[in-house]
C-alpha positions in Angstrom: 0.0 0.1 0.2 1.5 3.5 -1.1 1.8 5.8 2.0 0.1 8.9 1.9 1.6 12.2 2.1 0.4 13.6 5.5 1.2 17.0 7.1 0.2 17.4 10.9 -0.4 20.6 12.8 0.3 19.8 16.3 0.7 21.3 19.8 4.3 20.6 21.4 2.4 19.2 24.6 -1.4 18.1 24.1 -3.4 15.2 24.7 -5.2 15.5 21.5 -1.6 16.0 19.5 -0.8 13.1 21.3 -3.3 11.2 20.1 -2.6 12.2 16.5 1.1 11.2 16.8 0.1 7.7 18.3 -2.3 6.6 15.6 0.5 7.5 12.8 2.8 5.5 14.5 0.4 2.6 14.9 0.6 2.6 11.0 4.2 3.7 10.5 3.1 6.4 8.6 5.7 9.0 7.6 4.5 12.5 8.2 5.6 16.5 8.6 4.7 17.6 11.8 4.5 21.3 12.3 4.4 22.8 15.5 2.0 25.1 15.7 3.1 26.2 19.4 7.0 26.6 18.6 6.4 28.2 15.2 3.7 30.8 14.7 3.7 30.3 11.1 2.8 26.9 11.0 -0.5 28.4 13.3 -1.3 30.9 10.7 -0.8 28.3 7.8 -3.1 25.7 9.9 -5.6 28.4 10.4 -5.5 29.9 6.7 -6.2 25.7 5.5 -8.5 24.5 7.9 -10.7 28.4 8.4 -10.3 27.5 12.2 -7.8 27.9 15.3 -8.6 24.4 17.0 -5.8 21.6 16.4 -5.1 18.8 15.7 -5.3 19.7 12.2 -4.2 16.6 9.7 -4.1 17.3 6.3 -3.9 14.0 4.5 -3.2 13.8 0.4 -4.6 17.1 0.2 -7.7 16.6 2.5 -7.8 18.7 6.0 -9.2 17.3 8.9 -9.7 20.1 11.3 -9.8 19.7 15.1 -9.4 15.8 14.9 -8.5 13.4 17.3 -6.2 10.3 16.9 -9.4 8.0 16.8 -10.8 10.4 14.1 -7.4 10.2 12.0 -7.7 6.5 12.3 -11.0 6.4 11.5 -10.5 8.4 8.3 -7.4 6.3 7.2 -9.9 3.0 7.3 -12.8 4.5 5.5 -10.5 5.8 2.9 -8.7 2.6 2.1 -5.2 3.9 3.3 -4.3 1.5 5.8 -6.0 -1.6 7.2 -7.3 -1.7 10.8 -5.2 -2.6 13.6 -6.2 -3.9 17.1 -2.7 -2.7 18.2 -2.3 -0.7 21.4 -0.9 2.8 21.7 1.3 4.0 24.2 -1.3 7.0 24.7 -4.7 7.5 24.4 -6.0 8.5 20.9 -9.2 10.5 22.2 -8.1 12.4 25.3 -7.0 15.6 26.3 -4.2 16.0 28.3 -4.2 14.7 32.1 -4.5 17.9 34.4 -1.3 16.9 36.1 0.6 17.8 32.9 -0.4 21.4 33.2 0.5 21.9 37.0 -1.9 23.4 39.5 -4.3 26.2 38.2 -3.7 29.7 38.1 -5.5 31.8 41.0 -6.0 35.2 40.3 -6.6 38.1 42.5 -8.6 41.0 41.3 
């Protein structure tokens, strides 16, 4: 099976972005990662191509999947015949935000 051209607009640290990375690794799919936190030009490119500011966004063979989870990317790949489904486990959840512990304690404002 020919591997599709994939560009993933992801955040450096994000549960949703981790899920997208996990599904692409699960199927051994090469992709170009554009970190929208580290490079504002990538955020601008993502917003221009997808029409919105929520991430992750994944472009597969020229089609933009906006604000998707790893599960949604996997479903797209299977439905479009780009991969054959697999029950292999991933190291991180494919459909979950960051655990609150990853963000430290909440910020308290005194106004």
